[in-house]
C-alpha positions as CSV (number, residue, x, y, z in Angstrom):
1,G,-7.1,-22.0,19.2
2,I,-4.8,-19.9,21.5
3,N,-2.5,-17.0,20.7
4,G,0.2,-15.5,23.1
5,N,2.7,-12.9,23.1
6,G,5.4,-11.7,25.5
7,M,7.8,-8.8,25.7
8,L,10.7,-7.6,28.0
9,N,11.8,-4.0,27.5
10,K,14.6,-2.0,29.1
11,T,14.5,1.7,28.2
12,N,14.1,5.3,29.5
13,M,10.8,7.1,29.6
14,V,10.5,10.9,29.2
15,L,7.4,12.4,31.0
16,A,8.2,16.0,29.5
17,W,10.6,17.5,27.2
18,L,12.8,20.6,27.9
19,N,10.9,22.9,25.6
20,D,9.3,22.9,22.1
21,S,12.3,24.1,20.1
22,S,16.0,23.5,20.7
23,G,15.2,21.2,23.7
24,L,12.5,19.1,21.9
25,Y,14.5,15.9,22.3
26,R,16.2,16.7,25.6
27,G,14.3,15.6,28.7
28,Y,13.1,18.1,31.4
29,P,15.3,17.9,34.5
30,G,13.9,15.2,36.8
31,A,11.5,14.1,34.2
32,V,13.4,11.2,32.7
33,F,12.9,7.8,34.3
34,L,14.4,4.4,33.7
35,Q,12.0,1.6,33.0
36,H,12.1,-2.2,33.0
37,Q,8.9,-3.5,31.6
38,S,7.5,-7.0,31.2
39,I,4.3,-7.6,29.2
40,F,2.5,-10.9,28.3
41,N,-0.9,-11.8,26.9
42,I,-2.8,-15.1,26.3
43,D,-5.7,-15.2,24.0
44,P,-7.8,-18.4,23.9
45,F,-10.7,-18.4,21.4
46,I,-13.3,-20.8,19.9
47,K,-15.3,-20.2,16.7
48,Y,-18.1,-22.4,15.3
49,S,-20.0,-21.9,12.1
50,A,-23.2,-24.0,11.3
51,A,-24.5,-24.7,7.8
52,N,-27.7,-22.6,8.5
53,G,-25.9,-19.4,8.5
54,I,-25.4,-19.1,12.3
55,S,-21.9,-18.6,13.7
56,H,-20.7,-18.4,17.3
57,S,-17.4,-17.1,18.6
58,L,-15.9,-16.7,22.1
59,I,-12.8,-14.5,22.3
60,T,-10.9,-14.1,25.7
61,R,-7.8,-12.6,26.7
62,I,-5.5,-12.3,29.9
63,F,-3.2,-9.4,29.7
64,H,-0.6,-8.5,32.3
65,T,2.0,-5.7,32.5
66,D,4.6,-5.1,35.1
67,N,6.5,-1.7,34.9
68,E,9.5,-1.1,37.3
69,I,10.2,2.5,36.9
70,S,12.5,4.8,38.9
71,N,11.4,7.8,41.2
72,N,8.5,5.7,42.6
73,Q,6.6,5.5,39.3
74,S,6.2,1.7,39.2
75,N,2.9,0.1,38.4
76,R,1.4,-3.3,37.4
77,G,-1.9,-4.4,36.1
78,T,-3.9,-7.3,34.8
79,N,-6.8,-7.3,32.4
80,Y,-9.4,-10.0,31.9
81,F,-11.5,-9.9,28.8
82,A,-14.2,-12.0,27.2
83,E,-16.6,-11.5,24.4
84,Y,-19.3,-13.9,23.1
85,Q,-20.7,-13.0,19.6
86,L,-23.6,-14.6,17.7
87,H,-24.0,-13.9,14.0
88,R,-26.9,-14.9,11.8
89,S,-27.0,-14.4,8.0
90,Y,-30.2,-14.6,6.0
91,K,-28.7,-14.6,2.4
92,G,-32.3,-14.7,0.7
93,L,-33.3,-11.6,2.5
94,G,-30.0,-9.8,2.3
95,L,-30.0,-9.5,6.2
96,N,-27.3,-9.9,8.7
97,L,-27.8,-9.9,12.4
98,T,-25.0,-9.6,15.0
99,G,-25.3,-9.7,18.7
100,G,-23.0,-10.2,21.7
101,L,-22.0,-9.7,25.3
102,V,-18.6,-8.2,26.5
103,N,-17.0,-8.4,30.0
104,N,-13.9,-6.5,30.8
105,L,-12.2,-6.4,34.2
106,S,-9.0,-4.6,35.0
107,Y,-6.9,-4.6,38.1
108,S,-4.2,-2.0,38.9
109,Y,-1.6,-1.7,41.6
110,S,0.5,1.5,41.9
111,Q,1.3,4.0,44.7
112,L,0.7,6.6,41.9
113,Y,-3.1,6.0,42.3
114,A,-3.2,5.8,46.1
115,S,-5.3,9.0,46.2
116,S,-8.3,6.7,45.8
117,G,-7.6,5.6,49.3
118,T,-5.5,2.5,48.2
119,P,-2.9,1.5,45.7
120,N,-5.2,-1.2,44.6
121,N,-7.8,-0.1,42.0
122,H,-10.1,-1.9,39.6
123,I,-12.6,-1.0,36.9
124,H,-15.4,-3.3,35.6
125,N,-17.2,-2.9,32.2
126,V,-20.0,-5.1,30.9
127,A,-21.8,-4.5,27.7
128,G,-24.3,-6.0,25.5
129,Y,-25.0,-5.1,21.8
130,A,-27.0,-5.9,18.6
131,Q,-26.6,-4.8,15.1
132,F,-28.3,-5.4,11.8
133,D,-27.1,-4.8,8.2
134,Y,-29.7,-5.0,5.4
135,K,-29.7,-4.7,1.6
136,L,-32.7,-3.4,-0.1
137,W,-33.5,-3.5,-3.8
138,T,-29.7,-3.9,-4.5
139,I,-29.3,0.0,-4.3
140,I,-29.8,0.7,-0.6
141,N,-27.7,-0.6,2.3
142,L,-29.1,0.0,5.8
143,S,-27.3,-0.6,9.1
144,G,-28.3,0.1,12.7
145,G,-27.0,-0.8,16.2
146,Y,-27.6,-0.6,19.8
147,R,-25.3,-1.1,22.7
148,Y,-25.8,-0.9,26.4
149,E,-22.8,-0.1,28.7
150,Y,-22.1,-0.7,32.4
151,Y,-19.2,0.7,34.2
152,R,-18.1,0.7,37.9
153,M,-14.7,1.8,39.4
154,N,-13.8,0.5,42.9
155,S,-16.8,1.0,45.1
156,Q,-18.2,4.0,43.4
157,Q,-21.7,4.1,42.0
158,S,-22.1,2.3,38.8
159,V,-22.9,4.1,35.5
160,T,-25.0,2.8,32.6
161,A,-25.3,4.3,29.2
162,P,-27.4,3.3,26.0
163,I,-25.7,4.0,22.7
164,L,-27.5,4.1,19.3
165,R,-26.1,4.3,15.8
166,G,-27.6,4.1,12.3
167,G,-26.7,4.6,8.8
168,A,-27.6,4.3,5.0
169,N,-25.9,4.2,1.8
170,I,-28.1,4.8,-1.4
171,Q,-27.0,4.4,-5.0
172,L,-28.7,7.3,-6.7
173,L,-27.3,6.8,-10.1
174,K,-24.7,4.4,-11.7
175,A,-21.8,6.2,-10.1
176,T,-23.5,8.4,-7.5
177,F,-23.9,7.4,-3.9
178,L,-25.4,9.2,-0.9
179,R,-24.2,8.4,2.6
180,I,-26.1,9.3,5.7
181,S,-25.0,8.1,9.3
182,G,-25.5,9.2,13.0
183,G,-24.3,7.8,16.3
184,Q,-23.7,8.4,19.9
185,G,-20.5,8.1,21.9
186,F,-19.7,7.4,25.5
187,R,-16.2,7.3,27.4
188,Y,-15.7,6.4,31.0
189,P,-12.6,7.9,32.8
190,T,-9.7,5.8,33.5
191,I,-8.0,5.0,36.8
192,T,-5.1,7.1,35.9
193,E,-7.2,10.2,35.0
194,R,-9.0,10.1,38.3
195,Y,-6.4,9.2,40.8
196,I,-2.8,9.8,39.6
197,T,-0.5,11.8,41.9
198,T,3.0,12.2,41.0
199,Q,5.9,14.7,40.6
200,A,8.9,15.0,38.3
201,G,11.3,17.7,39.0
202,M,9.3,21.0,39.2
203,L,6.3,19.3,37.2
204,A,3.3,17.9,39.2
205,V,0.4,15.9,38.2
206,F,-2.7,16.0,40.2
207,P,-5.7,13.7,40.5
208,N,-9.3,14.5,39.3
209,P,-11.6,12.2,41.4
210,S,-14.7,14.1,40.3
211,L,-14.2,13.4,36.6
212,V,-17.3,12.2,35.0
213,P,-18.0,10.3,31.8
214,E,-18.1,12.0,28.4
215,T,-20.9,11.6,25.8
216,S,-21.0,12.7,22.2
217,Q,-23.2,12.7,19.1
218,S,-22.1,12.5,15.6
219,F,-23.8,13.1,12.3
220,E,-22.6,12.8,8.7
221,V,-24.0,13.4,5.2
222,G,-21.8,12.7,2.1
223,I,-22.0,12.2,-1.6
224,K,-19.6,10.1,-3.7
225,Q,-19.3,10.6,-7.4
226,G,-17.5,8.4,-9.7
227,F,-16.1,9.4,-13.1
């Protein structure tokens, strides 16, 4: 199949409000812009399910946005996305396996980001992942996953990151459930965060080219009791 969407938008855009009380809905002088925006996306996809519990899916997208904005704030960009996913279900074992590959490539053109050395910038992300879901003795649900990320912006050195997650849900009594989970997070900076340079009235926005990726860890334990 194929899906698509398009939008034309003509509006004003406020970068900052006058203040946080009486001027909450009044734009700061010089910080109100006029915007003509055009957006479209095309999403071809194919899915195939076999009788042996194996399914394949390929999801793709082309997304384009063009923003004509006053005060030299204009920008445009195109994103190309594709994800292949394989799913295998073992009903007799209570086991589901999922794996896939992701490719995401974004191009941006704007004088706002010329601090990188050029108004043309791009970012490339590739990832592979695998996950299992397993039901044990009808009272325990286990899940775990692994994802490996690759990022590169323009000609900078690439960054890679492994990400792990796992969890369990255990039925202790008829209406008592124990939940345990843990995982890691990874976030790569955007082109805007690293390279934007602009001014609106007395307000100035500066680039941060040395911004590094963020990592996190999360853990949770919880009990659900029904009455």
